[in-house]
N, C-alpha and C positions, 0 to 999 in steps of 0.2 A: 544786247540792250541798247536802245538808241540814247543819243545825248541831244541836248538842246544846242541849236546852232551857236558856234562861237563860245561854248561853255563846257565845263567838265561835269555839270549837272546832269544826272540821268533823267530821261523824259518821264519815267514812271514817277518821279518825285513831283513833277509838274501835275500830273493826273492826281496824285494823292492830295496835293495841296488844293487843287480845284474841288475835289469831292469834299474836303474838310471845310472850305469856305462855304460849299453849298449846304452842308449840314448845319453850320453856324448860322447861315442866313435863314434857313428854315426854323431853327429854334428861336432866333431873335424875332423874326417876323411873328411867330406864334405868341411870343411873350408880348410884343408890342400890340398885337391886335387884341389879345386878352385884356391888357392893361388899359389901352386907349380907345378900343374899338376898331371896326374895319375901316373907318374913315381915315385912319392914320396911314393906311398903305398907300404908297405914292404911285403904284402901278395900276392904272385903271382896269386893265384886263383881271389882274389878281383880285382887285377890290370886287368886281363883278362876280367872279367865281366864288369868292369867300361869301359874299352876301346871298348867293343863290344856291350854292352847293355845300356850304359848311367849311369851316377853317381846316379841320384836320385832313379831310379828303383832298381838298385843294392843294394844301401844301405839300402833302405826300406825293400827290400826282405831279405837281409842277416840278418839285425837287427831283423826283425819279426821272422825269423827262428830260431835265437839264443834265443830270449826271449821265444818262444814256448818250445825250448829245456830246458831252465832254469825253466819254470813253470812245465814241465814234472818231472824234477829232484826233484823239491819242492814237488809235489804231490806223488812222489815215496818215500818220506821221505830221499832223498839223500842230505840233507841240508849241511852236511860237504862238499861234493863234490862241491856243488853250492858255498859255501863260498870260497873254494880254487880257483875255476874258477874267482870268483870275484877278488880275490887278484891277480891272474895271469893277468887278463885283465887290472888291475890298473897299474901294473908294466910293462906289455908288450905292452899296447896300450895307455892308458891315459897319462901316464908320458912322453913317447916318443913324442906323439903329443903335450902335453903342452910345452915341451922343444923346439920342432921344431917351433911351432907357436910363441913362445915368442922371438925367435931370428930372 
């Protein structure tokens, strides 16, 4: 089993964390859109898809595609990139939704 560069952390933990963050983002995005409407979504492409295709189908499709991309990075041993993407999602999606839904 691979490890992250310069770390004792197994790379599968990075993939698991990435997948968990994606699930959390999907749930919180759905909660935010349900509570505030699709205008609250900051991603213009996601907004367009939600308003034209519906929330459930859009979020499931987008999150599945993102998770497949994460798995691809993991299997190509691009675990440092996967770790950075996880951090970016936490600060760019999870924390803003947490802040918005808490207020």
